[in-house]
C-alpha positions as CSV (number, residue, x, y, z in Angstrom):
1,M,25.1,12.1,18.9
2,A,24.5,15.1,17.1
3,V,25.8,13.4,13.9
4,R,23.2,10.8,14.5
5,N,20.6,13.2,15.3
6,F,21.1,14.9,12.3
7,A,21.3,12.1,10.3
8,G,18.0,10.8,11.5
9,A,16.6,14.3,10.7
10,L,17.8,14.0,7.5
11,R,16.3,10.7,6.8
12,G,12.8,12.2,8.0
13,F,13.3,15.2,6.2
14,A,13.9,12.9,2.7
15,G,10.9,10.5,3.7
16,V,13.3,7.6,4.1
17,G,11.7,4.5,5.7
18,A,12.8,1.9,7.4
19,N,12.3,-1.5,5.1
20,S,11.7,-5.1,6.9
21,S,11.3,-6.8,3.6
22,G,13.8,-9.9,3.3
23,H,15.6,-10.4,0.1
24,L,13.1,-12.8,-1.1
25,E,10.2,-10.4,-1.0
26,K,12.6,-8.0,-3.1
27,W,13.5,-11.0,-5.8
28,V,9.9,-12.0,-5.8
29,S,8.7,-8.6,-6.7
30,G,11.3,-8.1,-9.5
31,A,10.3,-11.2,-10.5
32,G,6.7,-10.3,-11.2
33,G,7.5,-7.1,-12.8
34,L,9.5,-8.5,-15.0
35,T,6.8,-11.3,-16.3
36,G,4.2,-8.2,-15.9
37,I,6.3,-6.4,-18.4
38,L,7.0,-9.0,-20.9
39,G,3.0,-9.7,-21.6
40,V,2.5,-5.6,-21.6
41,M,5.3,-5.2,-24.6
42,L,4.1,-8.3,-26.4
43,V,0.3,-6.8,-26.3
44,S,1.8,-2.7,-27.2
45,Q,4.2,-4.0,-29.8
46,A,1.6,-5.9,-31.7
47,Y,-0.4,-2.9,-31.8
48,L,2.1,0.4,-31.9
49,G,5.7,-1.3,-33.0
50,L,8.4,-0.8,-30.3
51,S,8.9,2.8,-31.1
52,G,5.4,3.5,-30.6
53,S,5.1,1.1,-27.7
54,A,7.7,2.4,-26.0
55,S,5.9,5.6,-24.2
56,L,3.0,3.4,-23.1
57,V,5.0,1.1,-21.5
58,A,6.5,3.7,-19.2
59,S,2.9,4.0,-17.5
60,M,2.5,0.4,-17.5
61,G,6.0,-0.3,-15.6
62,A,4.8,2.5,-13.0
63,S,1.7,0.0,-12.5
64,A,3.9,-2.7,-12.3
65,V,5.8,-1.0,-9.8
66,L,2.8,-1.0,-7.5
67,L,1.2,-4.2,-8.3
68,F,4.1,-6.5,-7.3
69,A,6.3,-4.1,-4.8
70,V,2.9,-3.1,-2.9
71,P,0.2,-5.2,-4.2
72,H,-2.1,-4.5,-1.1
73,G,-2.0,-0.9,-1.2
74,P,-5.0,1.2,-2.2
75,L,-3.6,2.8,-5.2
76,S,-2.7,-1.0,-6.5
77,Q,-6.2,-2.5,-6.4
78,P,-8.0,-3.5,-9.5
79,W,-10.5,-0.7,-9.8
80,A,-8.1,1.9,-8.9
81,V,-5.5,0.2,-12.4
82,F,-8.3,-0.3,-14.5
83,G,-10.5,2.8,-14.4
84,G,-7.0,5.1,-13.9
85,H,-5.8,4.1,-17.2
86,L,-9.3,3.8,-19.0
87,V,-10.4,7.4,-17.9
88,S,-6.9,8.5,-18.5
89,A,-6.5,7.3,-21.9
90,V,-10.4,8.5,-22.5
91,I,-9.0,12.0,-21.5
92,G,-5.6,12.0,-23.3
93,V,-7.5,11.2,-26.7
94,A,-9.9,13.8,-26.2
95,C,-7.5,16.7,-25.4
96,A,-5.3,16.1,-28.5
97,K,-8.1,15.9,-30.6
98,L,-9.7,19.1,-29.5
99,Q,-6.4,20.7,-28.4
100,A,-4.2,21.7,-31.3
101,N,-1.2,22.8,-29.0
102,P,0.6,20.2,-28.0
103,I,1.8,21.6,-24.4
104,L,-1.4,22.6,-23.5
105,A,-3.1,19.8,-24.6
106,S,-0.3,17.6,-22.6
107,A,-1.1,19.7,-19.4
108,L,-4.6,19.8,-19.8
109,A,-4.7,15.8,-20.0
110,V,-3.1,15.3,-17.2
111,A,-4.6,18.4,-14.8
112,L,-8.3,16.7,-15.9
113,A,-7.2,13.1,-15.8
114,I,-6.1,13.7,-12.0
115,S,-9.3,15.2,-11.1
116,A,-11.7,12.5,-13.1
117,M,-9.5,9.8,-11.0
118,Y,-10.7,11.7,-7.9
119,Y,-14.1,11.6,-8.6
120,L,-14.2,8.1,-9.5
121,R,-12.1,7.4,-6.6
122,C,-10.0,5.1,-9.0
123,I,-6.5,7.2,-8.2
124,H,-3.6,5.3,-10.0
125,P,-0.6,7.9,-10.3
126,P,0.7,5.8,-13.6
127,G,-2.8,6.8,-14.8
128,G,-1.3,10.8,-15.5
129,A,1.8,8.8,-17.8
130,T,-1.3,7.2,-19.9
131,A,-3.1,10.7,-20.7
132,L,0.5,12.1,-21.5
133,T,1.0,9.4,-23.8
134,A,-2.2,10.1,-25.7
135,V,-1.1,13.3,-26.1
136,A,2.5,13.3,-26.7
137,G,2.7,9.7,-27.8
138,G,3.7,10.5,-31.2
139,D,1.8,9.7,-35.1
140,A,1.4,6.2,-34.4
141,V,-0.8,6.7,-31.0
142,H,-2.3,9.5,-32.9
143,A,-3.5,7.6,-35.6
144,L,-5.1,5.0,-33.4
145,G,-8.0,8.3,-32.2
146,F,-10.3,6.2,-29.5
147,H,-9.2,3.2,-30.5
148,F,-5.9,3.6,-28.7
149,V,-8.3,3.5,-25.2
150,V,-9.3,-0.2,-26.1
151,T,-5.9,-1.5,-27.8
152,P,-3.3,-1.1,-26.3
153,V,-4.7,0.5,-23.2
154,L,-7.6,-1.9,-22.1
155,L,-5.6,-5.4,-23.5
156,N,-2.3,-3.9,-21.3
157,V,-4.4,-3.4,-18.1
158,L,-6.2,-6.9,-18.5
159,V,-2.6,-8.9,-19.0
160,I,-1.1,-6.7,-16.0
161,L,-4.0,-7.6,-14.0
162,L,-4.0,-11.2,-14.5
163,V,-0.6,-11.7,-14.2
164,A,-0.5,-9.9,-10.9
165,M,-3.3,-11.8,-9.7
166,V,-1.6,-15.3,-11.0
167,F,1.8,-14.5,-10.1
168,N,1.0,-13.3,-6.7
169,Y,-1.1,-16.3,-5.7
170,P,1.3,-18.8,-4.5
171,F,2.5,-16.4,-2.1
172,P,-0.1,-16.0,0.8
173,W,0.9,-12.9,2.1
174,R,1.1,-11.6,-1.3
175,R,-2.3,-12.7,-3.2
176,Y,-3.6,-9.8,-4.9
177,P,-5.9,-8.2,-4.8
178,A,-6.3,-7.3,-1.1
179,A,-9.6,-8.8,-1.0
180,W,-8.8,-12.0,-1.6
181,A,-5.7,-11.6,1.3
182,R,-8.4,-10.8,3.5
183,N,-10.8,-13.7,2.4
184,H,-8.1,-15.8,3.9
185,R,-8.0,-14.7,7.2
186,P,-9.4,-16.9,10.3
187,S,-12.3,-14.9,12.2
188,A,-10.9,-12.6,14.7
189,A,-11.3,-13.9,18.7
190,P,-14.8,-13.3,20.3
191,A,-14.8,-9.9,21.4
192,A,-15.8,-11.0,24.7
193,S,-12.4,-12.3,25.3
194,R,-10.8,-9.3,24.4
195,Q,-10.5,-6.7,26.9
196,V,-8.4,-3.1,26.5
197,M,-6.3,-2.0,29.5
198,A,-6.7,1.6,31.0
199,I,-5.5,4.8,28.7
200,F,-4.6,8.0,29.5
201,P,-6.1,11.5,27.7
202,R,-4.4,12.3,24.4
203,E,-3.1,15.6,26.6
204,D,-1.0,13.7,28.7
205,M,1.3,12.5,26.0
206,G,4.5,14.2,24.3
207,T,3.3,16.2,21.3
208,E,5.1,14.3,18.6
209,A,3.1,11.3,19.6
210,A,-0.1,12.7,20.0
211,A,-0.5,14.3,16.6
212,M,0.7,11.5,14.9
213,D,-2.1,10.3,12.5
214,P,-4.2,13.3,11.5
215,A,-4.9,12.3,8.2
216,L,-7.2,9.0,9.3
217,G,-8.7,11.0,12.2
218,I,-7.2,9.0,14.8
219,S,-5.7,9.7,17.7
220,L,-3.0,8.0,19.6
221,A,-3.7,7.3,23.1
222,S,-1.4,7.0,25.8
223,V,-1.1,3.0,26.9
224,N,1.2,1.0,29.6
225,A,4.3,-0.1,27.9
226,E,5.6,-2.0,30.8
227,S,5.3,-5.6,29.7
228,G,7.9,-7.0,27.3
229,T,7.3,-8.1,23.0
230,L,4.5,-11.0,22.7
231,H,5.3,-14.6,21.8
232,P,5.3,-15.5,18.1
233,A,2.4,-17.7,18.6
234,D,0.4,-14.9,20.0
235,I,0.8,-13.3,16.7
236,R,-3.0,-13.4,14.6
237,I,-4.3,-12.7,11.0
238,G,-6.3,-9.6,11.6
239,G,-5.0,-8.5,14.7
240,Y,-3.2,-4.9,15.1
241,Y,-0.3,-4.8,17.3
242,C,1.5,-1.3,18.3
243,N,5.3,-0.9,19.1
244,G,4.9,0.9,22.0
245,E,7.3,3.9,21.0
246,F,6.4,7.6,22.1
247,S,7.9,9.5,19.3
248,S,8.1,9.8,15.4
249,D,8.9,5.9,15.3
250,W,5.2,4.7,16.9
251,Q,3.5,3.0,14.7
252,V,0.5,0.3,14.5
253,R,0.3,-2.9,12.4
254,Q,-2.4,-4.9,11.2
255,V,-1.2,-8.9,10.3
256,I,-3.2,-9.4,7.0
257,D,-1.6,-12.8,6.2
258,S,0.9,-15.4,6.4
259,D,2.4,-18.3,4.5
260,G,0.1,-20.7,6.2
261,S,3.0,-22.8,7.9
262,G,1.9,-22.1,11.6
263,T,5.7,-23.0,12.8
264,T,6.2,-20.9,16.1
265,E,9.6,-21.9,16.9
266,P,12.4,-19.8,17.0
267,G,14.7,-19.6,13.9
268,T,11.9,-20.9,11.6
269,D,11.1,-18.7,8.7
270,D,7.4,-18.7,9.1
271,R,6.5,-15.3,7.8
272,V,3.5,-12.9,8.0
273,A,2.5,-9.9,6.0
274,Y,1.2,-6.7,7.5
275,T,0.3,-3.1,6.7
276,V,0.8,0.0,8.6
277,V,-2.6,1.7,9.7
278,A,-1.4,4.5,11.7
279,G,1.8,6.0,12.6
280,R,5.1,6.1,10.7
281,N,5.0,5.2,7.3
282,R,0.9,4.6,7.4
283,R,-0.8,2.6,4.1
284,Q,2.7,1.0,3.6
285,T,3.0,-2.9,3.5
286,G,5.6,-5.5,4.4
287,T,6.4,-9.0,5.5
288,A,9.0,-10.2,8.7
289,R,9.9,-13.6,9.9
290,R,6.6,-14.4,12.9
291,E,9.3,-14.3,15.6
292,A,10.8,-11.0,14.2
293,F,7.5,-9.4,14.1
294,A,6.8,-10.7,17.5
295,G,9.9,-8.6,18.9
296,W,8.6,-5.6,17.1
297,A,5.4,-5.6,18.8
298,R,5.0,-4.4,22.4
299,Y,1.0,-5.4,22.6
300,E,-2.1,-6.1,20.9
301,V,-4.1,-2.8,20.1
302,C,-7.6,-2.5,19.0
303,L,-9.1,0.9,18.2
304,N,-12.0,2.2,20.6
305,E,-13.7,5.0,19.4
306,S,-10.9,7.5,18.3
307,S,-8.1,5.7,20.5
308,W,-5.9,2.8,19.9
309,Q,-5.5,1.0,23.0
310,R,-4.3,-1.8,24.4
311,V,-5.7,-5.2,24.6
312,A,-5.1,-7.0,27.9
313,A,-6.1,-10.6,29.1
314,T,-7.7,-9.6,32.3
315,P,-10.8,-6.4,32.4
316,C,-9.9,-3.1,33.0
317,A,-11.8,0.1,33.5
318,I,-11.5,2.2,30.1
319,V,-10.7,5.9,31.0
320,T,-12.3,7.9,28.3
321,G,-10.6,11.4,28.3
322,N,-10.1,13.4,25.8
323,A,-8.7,11.5,22.7
324,A,-9.9,14.2,19.9
């Protein structure tokens, strides 16, 4: 038991989370990265040559990880990719021209790119590598000057965005950008048919679960966890589901898409895509068989003011309590 607790604590410290993605999802993501970087390499080599393009392709490789492994993540969306790379490229070229010391110019380029991405709401981590490439990319990059922003950076961004849109489209649970996944959701059930169960004040809960998600400003409300898991047919696109854990493993997931087959029989491979909206591994996305997802979920929940509350089939009064 002590060994298991130590291993769990070590995983938590290192940030090792559970990965529910199947083998198909992993290989599809890899194939997308292959296709995207092939296009980027062809564009970059045409303007910088093989040696000159290597450093820039490194930043695009980081973008490929986001676009094809977590296509619904906020850092993967088109404005983040487009703005993050372009703004960082402009800043990097400017720093290279205005600061003769390459070490100081490199540090300034990355620092200013981070601040600019914050203000423009286009935070994209690989943008920092693009800014650094503009300063430390060598003579081939420096010779381009501000033309570097257009070719190859802009062309590379357009290529990888186009590949991500086309490549992910055949997979309903991966459609990119995230707005395309939302556009394919059926409308939610009428509000009148969805009631919430009674909840308890936050202070009645264990401290670990109560402080689960301060970044979203959402407090976890204690809920009745007496029922079993949901039936696969109950899982609907747009719904929020909770695993009912009263520990650091507590999660709320929103189903954002499915493969559209509608199959709910046990043992079938009907899959749903979800994003974690609260609790452990917040903002991560994943896919699971509908049957497996239903087994994970204890009940459907909805957000009422600042508390996640259980959805029930019959009306029940809401105990507001102190959920702040």
